[in-house]
DRENTIFI-351088 format. One record per residue: residue in one letter; x, y, z of N, C-alpha, C, O in turn; residue number from 1. Coordinates in steps of 0.05 Angstrom, whole numbers. Last residue first. Example, Ala and Ser with C-alpha at 12.3 -4.5 7.8 and 13.67 -1.06 7.14 Angstrom:
BEGIN
   residu      n_u      n_v      n_w     ca_u     ca_v     ca_w      c_u      c_v      c_w      o_u      o_v      o_w   num
        S      257      -45      142      273      -21      143      258        1      157      268       23      161     2
        A      264     -114      156      246      -90      156      264      -66      156      285      -66      169     1
This chain:
BEGIN
   residu      n_u      n_v      n_w     ca_u     ca_v     ca_w      c_u      c_v      c_w      o_u      o_v      o_w   num
        E     -982    -1212     -109     -960    -1206      -90     -974    -1208      -67     -963    -1204      -45   219
        F    -1002    -1258     -163    -1012    -1239     -144     -981    -1241     -127     -964    -1259     -128   218
        T     -988    -1246     -226     -991    -1267     -210     -990    -1241     -183     -982    -1217     -182   217
        A    -1017    -1243     -294     -997    -1230     -273     -998    -1259     -253    -1005    -1282     -259   216
        I    -1022    -1282     -339    -1023    -1256     -345    -1012    -1239     -324     -998    -1220     -332   215
        I     -996    -1332     -375     -999    -1319     -349     -991    -1303     -341     -968    -1299     -334   214
        T    -1032    -1383     -422    -1016    -1353     -418    -1018    -1337     -385    -1040    -1332     -375   213
        E    -1076    -1421     -405    -1046    -1421     -416    -1030    -1400     -402    -1019    -1399     -379   212
        R    -1124    -1405     -423    -1123    -1419     -399    -1098    -1423     -399    -1098    -1441     -381   211
        G    -1118    -1367     -483    -1133    -1369     -458    -1126    -1404     -449    -1123    -1422     -464   210
        R    -1054    -1337     -502    -1075    -1368     -497    -1089    -1369     -470    -1081    -1372     -447   209
        V    -1029    -1279     -536    -1043    -1298     -512    -1056    -1318     -520    -1069    -1319     -541   208
        K     -982    -1242     -559    -1006    -1259     -568    -1016    -1277     -536    -1001    -1283     -517   207
        Q     -977    -1173     -541     -956    -1210     -541     -976    -1225     -548     -997    -1213     -541   206
        E     -985    -1124     -543     -973    -1128     -572     -970    -1170     -568     -965    -1187     -585   205
        L     -950    -1097     -480     -967    -1099     -510     -949    -1118     -533     -925    -1124     -539   204
        N     -928    -1167     -439     -929    -1142     -446     -950    -1138     -484     -959    -1154     -500   203
        V     -933    -1190     -385     -946    -1199     -408     -935    -1175     -415     -933    -1158     -397   202
        K     -939    -1206     -319     -926    -1231     -338     -928    -1221     -367     -924    -1240     -382   201
        V     -947    -1163     -265     -953    -1167     -293     -932    -1185     -309     -908    -1177     -311   200
        K     -957    -1174     -208     -933    -1175     -213     -946    -1183     -255     -952    -1205     -265   199
        V    -1004    -1130     -164    -1004    -1150     -182     -965    -1149     -201     -952    -1129     -205   198
        N    -1033    -1084     -145    -1003    -1086     -132     -996    -1119     -147     -978    -1131     -135   197
        L    -1076    -1069     -166    -1048    -1051     -172    -1024    -1059     -162    -1002    -1049     -166   196
        P    -1112    -1114     -182    -1108    -1099     -159    -1078    -1093     -175    -1064    -1107     -190   195
        L    -1148    -1113     -250    -1131    -1126     -233    -1124    -1110     -202    -1136    -1088     -201   194
        L    -1190    -1122     -288    -1184    -1105     -283    -1172    -1119     -259    -1185    -1137     -248   193
        L    -1185    -1140     -364    -1187    -1146     -335    -1177    -1125     -328    -1163    -1110     -341   192
        D    -1227    -1143     -423    -1212    -1130     -401    -1213    -1150     -371    -1229    -1165     -361   191
        V    -1235    -1174     -476    -1232    -1184     -458    -1226    -1162     -445    -1210    -1152     -462   190
        R    -1267    -1165     -549    -1244    -1160     -528    -1257    -1169     -499    -1281    -1173     -496   189
        S    -1276    -1192     -606    -1284    -1171     -598    -1256    -1166     -564    -1231    -1166     -565   188
        G    -1313    -1247     -653    -1292    -1225     -644    -1305    -1195     -639    -1323    -1181     -650   187
        F    -1365    -1285     -654    -1342    -1261     -679    -1325    -1237     -675    -1323    -1215     -687   186
        K    -1384    -1281     -602    -1388    -1292     -618    -1371    -1272     -643    -1369    -1247     -643   185
        I    -1355    -1309     -536    -1364    -1286     -550    -1358    -1298     -581    -1340    -1315     -588   184
        F    -1368    -1341     -474    -1370    -1344     -492    -1379    -1315     -523    -1402    -1307     -529   183
        G    -1356    -1366     -409    -1381    -1354     -426    -1362    -1351     -455    -1340    -1363     -454   182
        F    -1333    -1389     -367    -1349    -1377     -360    -1370    -1352     -388    -1386    -1334     -387   181
        E    -1293    -1451     -373    -1310    -1430     -392    -1336    -1427     -362    -1348    -1442     -347   180
        N    -1240    -1455     -328    -1268    -1470     -334    -1282    -1443     -348    -1283    -1421     -338   179
        G    -1192    -1429     -302    -1192    -1447     -332    -1220    -1454     -340    -1221    -1461     -364   178
        Q    -1204    -1428     -236    -1190    -1428     -247    -1183    -1439     -285    -1168    -1458     -288   177
        V    -1279    -1438     -225    -1250    -1456     -216    -1231    -1445     -241    -1238    -1449     -264   176
        A    -1318    -1402     -181    -1308    -1406     -208    -1280    -1427     -196    -1268    -1430     -175   175
        I    -1386    -1424     -153    -1354    -1417     -152    -1344    -1416     -176    -1357    -1427     -194   174
        D    -1437    -1372     -145    -1426    -1390     -166    -1399    -1392     -156    -1386    -1371     -151   173
        G    -1453    -1310     -132    -1446    -1340     -112    -1440    -1368     -128    -1441    -1388     -114   172
        E    -1473    -1292     -195    -1466    -1289     -170    -1470    -1309     -147    -1490    -1323     -146   171
        K    -1454    -1325     -261    -1476    -1321     -232    -1467    -1320     -207    -1454    -1338     -195   170
        A    -1432    -1342     -318    -1433    -1332     -288    -1448    -1322     -278    -1459    -1303     -290   169
        Y    -1440    -1354     -374    -1455    -1365     -359    -1450    -1362     -319    -1460    -1374     -301   168
        N    -1461    -1307     -424    -1441    -1303     -402    -1458    -1334     -377    -1481    -1334     -367   167
        V    -1439    -1285     -491    -1459    -1309     -476    -1446    -1307     -445    -1421    -1306     -442   166
        I    -1457    -1241     -543    -1448    -1240     -513    -1456    -1271     -498    -1480    -1277     -495   165
        R    -1462    -1223     -599    -1469    -1243     -579    -1448    -1251     -566    -1427    -1263     -572   164
        R    -1443    -1190     -650    -1466    -1186     -627    -1480    -1203     -611    -1504    -1201     -607   163
        A    -1383    -1167     -669    -1393    -1192     -644    -1411    -1179     -632    -1408    -1162     -614   162
        L    -1364    -1129     -706    -1382    -1156     -713    -1391    -1176     -691    -1404    -1196     -696   161
        A    -1352    -1091     -660    -1371    -1090     -688    -1386    -1102     -704    -1407    -1096     -714   160
        G    -1359    -1122     -607    -1349    -1101     -616    -1360    -1094     -642    -1385    -1092     -642   159
        A    -1368    -1126     -527    -1381    -1128     -557    -1362    -1113     -579    -1350    -1093     -572   158
        I    -1333    -1157     -483    -1342    -1131     -493    -1347    -1134     -524    -1331    -1143     -541   157
        Q    -1329    -1184     -414    -1329    -1188     -439    -1352    -1174     -463    -1377    -1178     -464   156
        R    -1285    -1165     -360    -1303    -1162     -377    -1305    -1170     -415    -1289    -1163     -433   155
        F    -1265    -1180     -295    -1270    -1176     -317    -1292    -1173     -338    -1315    -1179     -333   154
        L    -1237    -1159     -231    -1268    -1166     -248    -1246    -1169     -279    -1222    -1164     -282   153
        V    -1223    -1192     -171    -1210    -1189     -204    -1240    -1193     -221    -1255    -1211     -225   152
        A    -1190    -1192     -106    -1220    -1194     -126    -1211    -1179     -148    -1196    -1159     -148   151
        Q    -1171    -1216      -49    -1164    -1197      -73    -1184    -1208      -87    -1194    -1230      -82   150
        G    -1175    -1261      -10    -1185    -1225        0    -1185    -1221      -28    -1209    -1222      -35   149
        N    -1143    -1300      -32    -1139    -1294      -10    -1147    -1260       -9    -1131    -1241       -8   148
        K    -1187    -1327      -59    -1192    -1341      -37    -1167    -1313      -14    -1170    -1308       10   147
        H    -1224    -1281     -102    -1206    -1306      -96    -1200    -1314      -63    -1211    -1301      -46   146
        E    -1275    -1267     -133    -1261    -1255     -104    -1243    -1292      -98    -1251    -1315      -94   145
        V    -1294    -1236     -192    -1280    -1265     -176    -1268    -1252     -148    -1255    -1232     -145   144
        V    -1341    -1208     -230    -1327    -1206     -209    -1314    -1232     -194    -1330    -1248     -183   143
        I    -1361    -1188     -295    -1367    -1214     -276    -1336    -1203     -254    -1315    -1193     -262   142
        T    -1398    -1162     -333    -1379    -1162     -315    -1385    -1174     -300    -1406    -1175     -288   141
        T    -1408    -1156     -406    -1418    -1159     -388    -1392    -1158     -374    -1371    -1155     -386   140
        R    -1429    -1104     -462    -1411    -1119     -444    -1418    -1131     -414    -1432    -1117     -399   139
        E    -1441    -1063     -512    -1451    -1085     -504    -1432    -1100     -483    -1415    -1112     -497   138
        N    -1398    -1004     -495    -1411    -1024     -508    -1431    -1039     -501    -1443    -1031     -481   137
        D    -1385     -966     -463    -1403     -956     -486    -1417     -975     -496    -1440     -972     -504   136
        T    -1331     -975     -436    -1363     -968     -418    -1376     -960     -428    -1389     -943     -416   135
        S    -1300    -1005     -474    -1298    -1019     -447    -1327    -1001     -436    -1345    -1015     -429   134
        S    -1286     -963     -522    -1316     -990     -513    -1320    -1003     -493    -1342    -1014     -489   133
        K    -1269     -919     -516    -1297     -928     -500    -1313     -947     -500    -1335     -952     -490   132
        P    -1230     -928     -543    -1226     -930     -523    -1251     -931     -504    -1252     -941     -482   131
        H    -1233     -994     -590    -1241     -953     -589    -1239     -952     -557    -1245     -972     -544   130
        W    -1228    -1040     -604    -1204    -1016     -598    -1210     -992     -592    -1196     -972     -588   129
        A    -1273    -1057     -629    -1267    -1067     -597    -1244    -1047     -585    -1243    -1039     -562   128
        V    -1322    -1010     -654    -1297    -1029     -651    -1279    -1024     -628    -1272    -1005     -614   127
        L    -1383     -994     -621    -1356     -995     -626    -1333    -1013     -638    -1329    -1034     -625   126
        F    -1438    -1017     -608    -1430    -1037     -625    -1394    -1027     -634    -1380    -1042     -648   125
        L    -1467     -998     -544    -1467    -1003     -570    -1445    -1022     -584    -1435    -1040     -571   124
        G    -1512    -1030     -503    -1495    -1015     -498    -1485    -1019     -539    -1494    -1037     -555   123
        P    -1531    -1064     -430    -1528    -1061     -464    -1519    -1041     -468    -1513    -1027     -449   122
        H    -1494    -1110     -383    -1508    -1072     -400    -1506    -1077     -421    -1489    -1091     -433   121
        Y    -1501    -1161     -339    -1501    -1146     -365    -1504    -1120     -369    -1518    -1108     -352   120
        K    -1459    -1181     -280    -1485    -1154     -296    -1485    -1157     -326    -1463    -1156     -337   119
        S    -1443    -1200     -223    -1450    -1216     -249    -1471    -1200     -266    -1495    -1205     -267   118
        Y    -1399    -1211     -163    -1415    -1202     -182    -1420    -1208     -214    -1402    -1218     -227   117
        K    -1377    -1257     -144    -1390    -1239     -131    -1410    -1223     -143    -1433    -1221     -136   116
        V    -1355    -1329     -148    -1363    -1302     -157    -1389    -1284     -147    -1413    -1291     -143   115
        I    -1298    -1345     -113    -1334    -1344     -104    -1338    -1318     -132    -1327    -1296     -133   114
        G    -1242    -1381     -156    -1257    -1362     -121    -1291    -1367     -125    -1304    -1386     -135   113
        S    -1190    -1378     -191    -1219    -1393     -177    -1219    -1378     -153    -1204    -1367     -138   112
        I    -1176    -1334     -254    -1172    -1342     -223    -1200    -1362     -211    -1223    -1361     -220   111
        P    -1205    -1337     -295    -1172    -1330     -300    -1161    -1330     -264    -1138    -1326     -256   110
        Y    -1248    -1373     -330    -1247    -1367     -307    -1209    -1353     -299    -1192    -1370     -301   109
        R    -1251    -1362     -403    -1251    -1379     -384    -1237    -1357     -357    -1223    -1337     -359   108
        N    -1281    -1368     -462    -1278    -1343     -446    -1273    -1362     -418    -1292    -1376     -411   107
        I    -1276    -1378     -532    -1287    -1385     -507    -1270    -1376     -484    -1246    -1376     -487   106
        H    -1259    -1362     -596    -1276    -1346     -577    -1282    -1355     -550    -1297    -1338     -539   105
        V    -1195    -1364     -613    -1215    -1383     -601    -1225    -1365     -583    -1214    -1354     -564   104
        N    -1200    -1322     -677    -1168    -1341     -649    -1205    -1353     -632    -1229    -1348     -639   103
        I    -1207    -1295     -719    -1194    -1326     -722    -1188    -1345     -701    -1178    -1368     -700   102
        P    -1226    -1252     -701    -1251    -1272     -712    -1230    -1299     -722    -1239    -1320     -731   101
        S    -1193    -1227     -647    -1197    -1225     -677    -1208    -1256     -688    -1197    -1277     -683   100
        M    -1193    -1209     -591    -1202    -1218     -597    -1205    -1217     -636    -1223    -1204     -646    99
        F    -1153    -1166     -548    -1172    -1165     -567    -1169    -1190     -577    -1146    -1199     -577    98
        I    -1145    -1159     -477    -1142    -1177     -492    -1160    -1176     -514    -1183    -1182     -509    97
        S    -1128    -1112     -431    -1142    -1117     -446    -1128    -1138     -464    -1104    -1138     -466    96
        I    -1112    -1096     -359    -1106    -1108     -396    -1127    -1117     -405    -1144    -1128     -392    95
        Q    -1106    -1049     -313    -1133    -1053     -334    -1104    -1067     -355    -1085    -1055     -363    94
        L    -1114    -1030     -246    -1087    -1050     -267    -1105    -1055     -294    -1123    -1072     -289    93
        R    -1152     -993     -210    -1142    -1019     -216    -1117    -1017     -237    -1104     -997     -238    92
        K    -1182     -945     -165    -1157     -954     -188    -1148     -982     -187    -1139     -993     -167    91
        D    -1244     -947     -157    -1212     -951     -153    -1199     -954     -164    -1203     -972     -181    90
        K    -1287     -975     -150    -1296     -946     -153    -1270     -945     -144    -1269     -941     -119    89
        F    -1312    -1036     -168    -1295    -1025     -143    -1292    -1000     -139    -1295     -997     -115    88
        Y    -1352    -1027     -199    -1358    -1043     -180    -1339    -1032     -161    -1346    -1019     -141    87
        E    -1358     -979     -240    -1375     -997     -236    -1375    -1019     -211    -1397    -1028     -204    86
        T    -1311     -959     -243    -1333     -942     -238    -1349     -960     -234    -1360     -953     -213    85
        E    -1234     -956     -246    -1259     -973     -246    -1285     -969     -231    -1284     -975     -207    84
        T    -1182     -909     -278    -1201     -909     -249    -1226     -934     -251    -1244     -922     -262    83
        V    -1123     -953     -289    -1157     -936     -297    -1170     -938     -266    -1170     -952     -246    82
        E    -1058     -961     -317    -1076     -959     -290    -1105     -943     -285    -1104     -920     -276    81
        E    -1049    -1015     -367    -1051     -983     -361    -1067     -980     -334    -1085     -995     -328    80
        I    -1051    -1046     -423    -1038    -1052     -403    -1031    -1018     -387    -1013    -1002     -393    79
        V    -1075    -1069     -485    -1072    -1039     -466    -1065    -1062     -441    -1071    -1086     -440    78
        V    -1067    -1114     -514    -1074    -1087     -532    -1077    -1058     -501    -1081    -1034     -504    77
        V    -1052    -1171     -531    -1052    -1155     -507    -1053    -1122     -526    -1041    -1114     -546    76
        K    -1096    -1216     -573    -1070    -1208     -559    -1065    -1185     -556    -1071    -1171     -575    75
        G    -1115    -1290     -556    -1123    -1262     -570    -1092    -1240     -560    -1073    -1246     -545    74
        D    -1160    -1318     -518    -1144    -1322     -539    -1142    -1294     -548    -1161    -1278     -548    73
        A    -1176    -1309     -450    -1184    -1312     -481    -1159    -1306     -500    -1141    -1290     -495    72
        P    -1155    -1295     -399    -1184    -1306     -403    -1205    -1319     -430    -1227    -1328     -433    71
        A    -1105    -1320     -376    -1105    -1305     -392    -1134    -1326     -404    -1137    -1349     -411    70
        I    -1092    -1316     -301    -1085    -1327     -332    -1098    -1312     -348    -1104    -1290     -339    69
        I    -1056    -1313     -246    -1078    -1301     -255    -1076    -1299     -294    -1061    -1285     -308    68
        H    -1031    -1346     -195    -1040    -1345     -214    -1058    -1331     -230    -1081    -1339     -226    67
        N    -1034    -1369     -140    -1019    -1349     -145    -1015    -1328     -174    -1004    -1307     -176    66
        D    -1061    -1417     -148    -1075    -1402     -138    -1059    -1368     -143    -1072    -1347     -148    65
        N    -1072    -1457     -212    -1043    -1441     -181    -1056    -1417     -178    -1062    -1401     -196    64
        I    -1072    -1513     -241    -1085    -1494     -225    -1060    -1487     -204    -1043    -1498     -190    63
        I    -1050    -1524     -301    -1038    -1528     -280    -1056    -1505     -247    -1046    -1485     -238    62
        I    -1078    -1544     -357    -1078    -1529     -339    -1073    -1543     -310    -1084    -1563     -300    61
        G    -1100    -1564     -421    -1094    -1577     -396    -1084    -1554     -380    -1081    -1536     -397    60
        R    -1144    -1556     -478    -1120    -1549     -471    -1111    -1557     -438    -1133    -1549     -428    59
        N    -1167    -1584     -540    -1176    -1591     -512    -1135    -1571     -499    -1113    -1573     -509    58
        P    -1205    -1512     -566    -1187    -1545     -566    -1178    -1545     -534    -1179    -1529     -515    57
        S    -1260    -1516     -603    -1263    -1517     -573    -1241    -1536     -572    -1242    -1560     -574    56
        R    -1288    -1474     -646    -1268    -1496     -641    -1270    -1495     -618    -1281    -1476     -607    55
        F    -1319    -1431     -674    -1320    -1442     -657    -1316    -1469     -649    -1334    -1485     -646    54
        F    -1281    -1418     -727    -1288    -1398     -710    -1297    -1422     -683    -1277    -1431     -672    53
        Q    -1278    -1464     -754    -1254    -1458     -738    -1266    -1442     -721    -1264    -1448     -697    52
        L    -1338    -1478     -778    -1323    -1502     -755    -1295    -1488     -744    -1286    -1499     -724    51
        I    -1342    -1426     -806    -1368    -1435     -776    -1351    -1453     -762    -1347    -1449     -738    50
        T    -1307    -1427     -852    -1299    -1408     -827    -1318    -1420     -805    -1307    -1423     -784    49
        I    -1320    -1483     -869    -1292    -1487     -858    -1298    -1460     -836    -1296    -1462     -812    48
        L    -1368    -1468     -897    -1370    -1485     -875    -1342    -1490     -853    -1342    -1499     -830    47
        L    -1348    -1426     -924    -1368    -1418     -903    -1370    -1441     -883    -1373    -1437     -859    46
        F    -1316    -1449     -963    -1312    -1428     -944    -1323    -1425     -923    -1310    -1422     -902    45
        A    -1350    -1497     -988    -1333    -1498     -968    -1319    -1474     -946    -1314    -1478     -922    44
        S    -1383    -1457    -1009    -1399    -1469     -992    -1376    -1477     -976    -1375    -1470     -953    43
        L    -1345    -1434    -1048    -1360    -1416    -1030    -1374    -1435    -1006    -1375    -1425     -984    42
        L    -1344    -1477    -1073    -1315    -1464    -1063    -1327    -1446    -1032    -1320    -1445    -1009    41
        Y    -1378    -1487    -1101    -1373    -1512    -1080    -1352    -1497    -1066    -1344    -1507    -1044    40
        G    -1380    -1444    -1140    -1409    -1449    -1119    -1397    -1473    -1100    -1411    -1476    -1080    39
        L    -1341    -1455    -1167    -1338    -1432    -1154    -1369    -1437    -1131    -1371    -1432    -1107    38
        W    -1366    -1498    -1187    -1340    -1506    -1170    -1335    -1478    -1159    -1323    -1479    -1138    37
        L    -1401    -1486    -1224    -1406    -1502    -1210    -1388    -1506    -1190    -1397    -1521    -1173    36
        V    -1370    -1446    -1251    -1398    -1439    -1235    -1407    -1453    -1204    -1414    -1445    -1181    35
        I    -1343    -1490    -1282    -1336    -1470    -1277    -1351    -1453    -1248    -1339    -1451    -1227    34
        P    -1385    -1517    -1305    -1367    -1527    -1297    -1356    -1505    -1273    -1363    -1505    -1249    33
        Y    -1441    -1507    -1330    -1408    -1486    -1331    -1402    -1498    -1309    -1415    -1490    -1289    32
        A    -1493    -1538    -1325    -1476    -1533    -1350    -1442    -1522    -1355    -1426    -1526    -1373    31
        C    -1511    -1522    -1280    -1499    -1559    -1288    -1478    -1556    -1314    -1456    -1566    -1320    30
        F    -1536    -1472    -1264    -1517    -1473    -1277    -1489    -1501    -1282    -1465    -1502    -1284    29
        F    -1582    -1490    -1241    -1581    -1464    -1258    -1558    -1464    -1273    -1560    -1455    -1296    28
        Y    -1574    -1527    -1214    -1600    -1523    -1214    -1600    -1505    -1242    -1616    -1508    -1261    27
        C    -1531    -1524    -1187    -1525    -1548    -1200    -1558    -1544    -1211    -1567    -1566    -1218    26
        T    -1545    -1481    -1144    -1525    -1471    -1172    -1525    -1497    -1183    -1509    -1491    -1202    25
        L    -1585    -1490    -1119    -1598    -1471    -1140    -1571    -1466    -1171    -1571    -1458    -1194    24
        S    -1553    -1531    -1091    -1578    -1537    -1101    -1586    -1514    -1124    -1592    -1522    -1146    23
        N    -1514    -1503    -1057    -1505    -1520    -1085    -1530    -1526    -1102    -1528    -1525    -1126    22
        I    -1549    -1456    -1038    -1526    -1448    -1056    -1515    -1475    -1076    -1508    -1472    -1100    21
        I    -1573    -1492     -999    -1594    -1481    -1016    -1567    -1470    -1039    -1569    -1482    -1060    20
        A    -1535    -1524     -977    -1547    -1541     -988    -1554    -1521    -1005    -1546    -1524    -1028    19
        V    -1510    -1466     -944    -1493    -1482     -966    -1507    -1511     -983    -1492    -1521    -1000    18
        V    -1549    -1463     -915    -1556    -1437     -933    -1521    -1457     -953    -1518    -1455     -978    17
        I    -1551    -1511     -875    -1576    -1499     -898    -1573    -1483     -916    -1589    -1482     -934    16
        I    -1504    -1507     -859    -1510    -1521     -869    -1535    -1521     -887    -1537    -1530     -910    15
        T    -1513    -1442     -820    -1489    -1453     -849    -1497    -1483     -869    -1495    -1481     -894    14
        I    -1555    -1465     -795    -1558    -1451     -812    -1536    -1445     -836    -1540    -1444     -860    13
        I    -1518    -1503     -758    -1543    -1508     -772    -1558    -1484     -799    -1571    -1492     -818    12
        L    -1478    -1468     -743    -1475    -1487     -759    -1499    -1503     -778    -1499    -1511     -802    11
        S    -1501    -1428     -711    -1500    -1420     -731    -1478    -1444     -744    -1460    -1433     -757    10
        P    -1523    -1468     -668    -1542    -1456     -686    -1535    -1447     -705    -1550    -1449     -724     9
        I    -1477    -1494     -650    -1490    -1515     -664    -1510    -1491     -680    -1514    -1495     -704     8
        G    -1438    -1458     -627    -1437    -1458     -646    -1457    -1473     -666    -1458    -1468     -690     7
        E    -1449    -1474     -571    -1452    -1443     -568    -1449    -1442     -606    -1460    -1421     -615     6
        K    -1412    -1515     -561    -1440    -1527     -570    -1450    -1492     -569    -1473    -1495     -559     5
        H    -1356    -1529     -607    -1373    -1514     -594    -1398    -1529     -582    -1404    -1551     -590     4
        F    -1321    -1582     -614    -1341    -1560     -634    -1362    -1553     -613    -1380    -1567     -605     3
        K    -1260    -1609     -608    -1280    -1603     -605    -1298    -1580     -617    -1288    -1560     -628     2
        M    -1200    -1641     -630    -1210    -1618     -626    -1241    -1621     -632    -1249    -1632     -653     1
């Protein structure tokens, strides 16, 4: 298990806070063992929380050009046909994955291809399951065109807690299925906008794992 590079600033801040908590606890309450242990427990909780949130587990993948894989860990909360208005401006199949604070928050390319579009949108911080979070929240939109000529759009969407979206994708980049394209800090969701003719392989409320779960297949 590795620690993701996006967590280094948070880890440094946490270590400083933990050191301050322990120093103050020892200075003012050294004669009160219960208070000392409460301070130590709080410090351990903070440190473990940051370590688990920014964990980067090793996961294998067999690249399959027919598969559209999960771009993130989490739970499938939306499977529906929608009108996509930013890039395709037509009907698409939306599949949304909600990421809780305990999920791995690395985002991965669902398919291989060429990055045709990558754009950041400032916005609100509605809860990630709100119906308007896809269009009103802070978000990034990325489109990758597959070698079969079909394209997949996916969005990183900030939530009430997630105030930091990291997007590595740039127009013209070569996307490799399963490789990282970004990171969302402290819970949110990722939307996939797929061609209508794909065959869906997941169900509502199903838990998925980034880089492993097959979301759909091209027809």
